[in-house]
VOFIRO-466804 format. One line per 5 residues: number of its first residue (from 1); their letters; for each residue y negated, z negated, x of C-alpha. Coordinates in Angstrom, 1 decimal, always signed. Each point is the difference from the previous one (the first is absolute). Example, Ala and Ser with C-alpha at 12.3 -4.5 7.8 and 13.67 -1.06 7.14 Angstrom:
2
1 = as = +4.5:-7.8:+12.3; -3.4:+0.7:+1.4
This chain:
130
1 = mmhra = +17.5:+15.7:+13.1; +1.3:-3.5:-0.5; -1.0:-2.9:+1.5; +1.8:-3.2:+0.9; -1.0:-3.1:-1.1
6 = pwkgf = -1.8:-2.4:+2.6; +0.9:-2.7:-1.5; +2.5:-2.7:+1.9; +3.1:-0.2:-1.2; -0.3:+3.5:-2.6
11 = qvels = +1.9:+3.4:+1.3; -1.8:+1.8:-3.2; -1.4:+4.1:+0.0; -2.6:+0.7:-2.3; -1.6:+3.2:-0.2
16 = ppdvk = -3.3:+0.2:-1.0; +1.4:+0.5:-3.6; +1.9:-3.3:+0.0; -3.0:-1.7:+1.8; -2.1:+1.3:-3.2
21 = afavl = +2.6:-1.4:-2.0; +0.0:-3.6:+1.8; -3.3:-0.2:+0.0; -0.6:+0.7:-4.2; +2.7:-2.4:-1.1
26 = adnga = -1.6:-3.1:+2.5; -3.1:+0.9:-1.6; +1.5:+0.3:-3.6; +2.6:-2.9:+0.1; +2.2:+0.2:-2.8
31 = vtmsd = -0.6:+3.6:-2.3; +2.0:+2.3:-2.0; +0.8:+3.1:+1.0; -2.8:+1.8:-1.7; -2.4:-2.5:+1.2
36 = yanam = +1.1:+0.9:+3.5; +0.1:+4.0:-0.1; -3.8:-1.3:-1.5; -0.7:-1.7:+3.0; +1.5:+2.8:+2.9
41 = gtpls = -1.9:+2.7:-2.3; +3.4:+2.2:-0.2; +2.3:+0.8:-2.8; +2.6:-2.5:-1.1; +2.5:+1.7:+1.8
46 = tatha = -1.5:+0.4:+3.3; -0.5:-4.0:-0.5; +3.6:-0.4:-0.8; +0.6:+1.7:+3.2; -2.2:-2.5:+2.1
51 = verlv = +1.6:-2.8:-2.0; +3.7:+1.3:+0.9; -0.8:+0.5:+3.7; -1.2:-3.6:+0.2; +2.6:-2.0:-1.7
56 = akgia = +2.6:+2.0:+2.0; -1.6:-1.3:+3.0; -0.4:-3.4:-1.6; -3.5:-0.6:-0.1; -0.3:+0.2:-4.0
61 = vrara = +1.6:-1.3:-2.7; +0.5:+1.8:-3.7; +0.7:-2.3:-3.3; -0.1:+0.2:-3.3; -2.3:-1.9:-2.0
66 = etdrr = +1.5:-2.6:-2.2; -1.6:+1.1:-3.3; +0.2:+3.1:-0.3; +2.9:+1.6:+2.1; -1.0:+3.5:+0.5
71 = vvrvq = -3.1:-1.3:+2.2; +0.6:+0.4:+3.3; -1.8:-2.3:+2.6; -0.3:+0.7:+3.4; -1.5:-2.4:+2.7
76 = lsekg = +0.6:-0.9:+3.9; +3.2:-1.5:+0.6; -0.5:-3.8:+2.5; +0.7:+2.7:+2.7; -2.6:+1.5:-0.9
81 = kkmer = -2.3:-2.9:-1.1; +0.4:-1.2:+4.0; -0.5:+3.4:+1.7; -3.9:+0.4:-2.5; -0.8:-4.0:+1.4
86 = mfkqm = +0.9:+1.2:+3.6; -1.5:+3.5:-0.7; -3.6:-1.9:-1.3; +0.5:-2.8:+3.2; +0.1:+3.2:+2.4
91 = rlemg = -3.0:+1.3:-1.5; -1.8:-3.1:+0.2; +0.8:-0.3:+3.6; -1.3:+3.2:+0.7; -3.2:-0.2:-1.8
96 = remla = -0.6:-2.6:+2.1; +1.0:+1.3:+3.1; -2.7:+2.9:-0.9; -2.3:-2.1:-1.0; -0.3:-3.0:+3.2
101 = clthg = -2.0:+2.3:+1.8; -3.3:-0.2:-2.5; -2.3:-2.9:+0.4; +0.0:-2.6:-3.2; -2.8:+1.9:-1.2
106 = ereif = +1.2:+3.5:+0.1; +3.0:-0.8:-1.6; -2.5:-1.7:-2.7; -1.9:+3.6:-0.3; +3.8:+1.8:+0.3
111 = lelmv = +0.9:-1.9:-2.7; -2.5:+0.7:-2.4; +0.4:+3.6:+0.7; +3.3:-0.2:-1.0; -0.9:-1.6:-3.5
116 = kiarq = -2.8:+2.7:-0.6; +3.1:+2.6:+1.2; +2.2:-1.6:-2.8; -2.4:-0.1:-2.5; -1.1:+3.2:-0.2
121 = gkpga = +4.2:+1.0:-0.1; -0.1:-1.6:-3.7; +0.0:+2.0:-3.1; -3.9:-0.2:-1.5; -1.3:-1.1:+3.8
126 = akrgr = -2.6:+3.0:-0.8; -1.2:-1.5:-3.0; -0.3:-3.5:+1.8; -2.2:+1.3:+3.0; +0.7:-0.1:+2.8
């Protein structure tokens, strides 16, 4: 199943694995292929294929490190960075729309609960208590 990017001016089809690969790059910036594979939670060969798909779509770029030419780094291209900014803006607008029906007090309670939930997912949360 392919998803057509809803961003104005972009005609990019992203499969669910492409979306994950894009998100990992957006979250991690310029990384080595090994670090990228670790962040993806996949073998290096699988991560390499994911990067190849993003490079072919113009979303990512690969470059050799200046200090060690054996090291390949991958990062979002300018097109990919623009897509990331547009995606973040869309998510922000969607969040605002979803919260618009809540009163100020309800939004405060909602945010307190979200912080509590987010803390629970962090390493060591069980030791700290709730």
